[in-house]
TILUMMAR-350789 format. One record per atom (N, C-alpha, C): residue in three letters; x, y, z. Coordinates in pm, whole numbers, plus 50000, padded with zeros to 5 digits. Example, Ala and Ser with C-alpha at 12.3 -4.5 7.8 and 13.67 -1.06 7.14 Angstrom:
REM TILUMMAR-350789
ALA513194943150780
ALA512304955050780
ALA513204967050780
SER512854977550708
SER513674989450714
SER512905000350787
REM end
This chain:
REM TILUMMAR-350789
MET535515135348858
MET534745123648891
MET533295127948915
LYS532365119948865
LYS530945122948882
LYS530475118549020
THR529595126449076
THR528975122349201
THR527635115749167
ARG527365104949235
ARG526115097849209
ARG524965104849278
THR523875106149207
THR522685111849268
THR521815100449318
LYS521135102949427
LYS520245092749483
LYS519025091049394
ARG518565078749386
ARG517355076049310
ARG516145081449385
LYS515235087049308
LYS514015092149369
LYS513065080549393
ARG512415080849507
ARG511385070749538
ARG510055078149542
HIS509195074349450
HIS507905081049441
HIS506855072949517
SER505935080149578
SER504855073549652
SER503865067149555
ALA503095057849607
ALA502085051249524
ALA501055061249473
ALA500715071049558
ALA499745081249516
ALA500275089349400
PHE501555092749404
PHE502175100549295
PHE502165092449166
LYS502545079549176
LYS502565070949059
LYS501165069648999
ALA500175068149085
ALA498795066849038
ALA498345079548968
LYS498685090849026
LYS498275103748968
LYS498885105548829
VAL500195103248819
VAL500885105048691
VAL500395094648590
GLY500255082148634
GLY499775071648545
GLY498375074248494
MET497505079048582
MET496125082048539
MET496085093448438
GLU496935103248456
GLU496985113948356
GLU497385108448221
ALA498315098948222
ALA498745092748096
ALA497635084348035
VAL496885077248119
VAL495785068848070
VAL494695077648009
ILE494395088748074
ILE493345097748024
ILE493715103047886
GLY494975106547867
GLY495465110147735
GLY495265124447691
ILE494965133547783
ILE494815147547745
ILE496165153447704
LYS497205149647776
LYS498565154047746
LYS499355142147694
THR500435144847625
THR501305134047580
THR502155129247697
VAL502735117347680
VAL503595111747785
VAL504785121047809
ALA505315126647703
ALA506465135747716
ALA506095148247797
GLN504905153647773
GLN504465165347847
GLN504285162147996
ILE503685150748022
ILE503475146648162
ILE504805144448230
ALA505735137848162
ALA507055135148219
ALA507775148248251
ARG507695157748162
ARG508345170648183
ARG507705177948301
GLU506395177348309
GLU505655184348415
GLU506015178948554
TYR506175165748564
TYR506435159548695
TYR507905155948716
SER508765159448623
SER510205156948632
SER510525142148649
VAL509925133848566
VAL510225119548562
VAL510515115748418
HIS511135104248399
HIS511475099748264
HIS510205094948193
PRO510095097748063
PRO508905093547989
PRO508685078347992
VAL509745070647996
VAL509605056048004
VAL508925052148135
GLN509265059248242
GLN508655056448373
GLN507155059348368
VAL506775070248304
VAL505355073648291
VAL504635062748213
SER505255057848106
SER504645047248026
SER504505034348106
GLN505495031248191
GLN505415019348274
GLN504265020448374
TRP504125031848438
TRP503045033848535
TRP501695033148466
LYS501625038548346
LYS500385038048267
LYS500025023448237
ALA501015015448200
ALA500775001348168
ALA500324993548292
VAL500904996648407
VAL500504989948531
VAL499044992748562
ILE498655005148547
ILE497255008848573
ILE496325001548477
ARG496675001548350
ARG495844994748251
ARG495744979748279
ASP496854973548318
ASP496864959148342
ASP496104955248468
ARG496184963348570
ARG495584959748699
ARG494184965348721
LEU493704973648635
LEU492394979548651
LEU491274969148658
PRO491284958748575
PRO490204948748585
PRO490154941748721
GLU491284940548789
GLU491304934048921
GLU490394941049020
LEU490214953949007
LEU489354961349098
LEU487914956549090
PHE487504952648971
PHE486124948448951
PHE485944933448967
GLU486994925648946
GLU486904911148961
GLU486864906949107
ALA487554914049192
ALA487684910149332
ALA486324910049402
GLY485464919149368
GLY484144919949431
GLY484254921249581
GLY483594912249655
GLY483594912849800
GLY484734905049862
LYS485574898849783
LYS486644890449835
LYS487594898249925
VAL487964910249885
VAL488884918349964
VAL488264921650099
GLY486984925050101
GLY486304928150226
GLY486254916150319
GLU486044904350262
GLU486014892150343
GLU487364889350405
ASP488424891450328
ASP489774889450381
ASP490054898950497
ASN489634911350482
ASN489844921250589
ASN489034917650712
GLU487814912950693
GLU486984909150807
GLU487594897450882
LYS488144887750811
LYS488784876250874
LYS490014880750951
LEU490794889650893
LEU491974894850960
LEU491604902151088
VAL490574910351082
VAL490114917651201
VAL489644907851308
ALA488904897551268
ALA488424887651365
ALA489594880251430
ASP490584876551350
ASP491764869751404
ASP492514878751502
LEU492634891451468
LEU493334900851556
LEU492564902951687
HIS491254903551679
HIS490454904851802
HIS490614892651891
GLN490674880851829
GLN490874868551905
GLN492234868851975
LYS493254873151903
LYS494604873851961
LYS494644883952076
ILE493974895152061
ILE493914905152168
ILE493264899052291
GLY492204891552272
GLY491524885052384
GLY492454875252456
GLU493194867352378
GLU494124857752437
GLU495204864952518
LEU495754875452463
LEU496814882852531
LEU496294889652658
THR495054894352654
THR494454900652772
THR494294890452884
VAL493834878452850
VAL493694867852949
VAL495054864353008
ASP496064862952922
ASP497424859752969
ASP497944870653064
LEU497734883153026
LEU498214894253108
LEU497524894353244
ASP496214892353247
ASP495484891953374
ASP495994880653463
TYR496244868953404
TYR496754857553480
TYR498134860753540
LEU498994866653458
LEU500344869853506
LEU500324880653615
LYS499434890153603
LYS499304900453707
LYS498854894053839
LYS497864885153829
LYS497344878353949
LYS498444870054015
LYS499204862453936
LYS500254853853991
LYS501394862154050
SER501724873353987
SER502824881454039
SER502424887754174
LYS501144891254192
LYS500674896354322
LYS500734885354427
GLN500374873054391
GLN500404861954485
GLN501834858954529
LEU502784860654436
LEU504164857854470
LEU504864869954532
GLY504204881054535
GLY504774893054595
GLY505804900154508
LEU505644898754380
LEU506594905054287
LEU506124918554241
REM end
């Protein structure tokens, strides 16, 4: 009976590195696959993902930064609310002798 081997989970950085090598084209997909011990089809898929999503990096412009700034502002507001709540509860617990 065959024993099943666990599937390898590659990090995003690894996928990007292998995919970029394939996009650059100095080595063949088969050579890259052999070098990194992955299937050639997987290398081709990562290469296609990079090619398809590369324009998004330039289209987004400042939109990503704006989203991050809004998230940071929202988180700071929430921290402020929680700090006020905590101070109130500390004050009330002292008044009640808890």
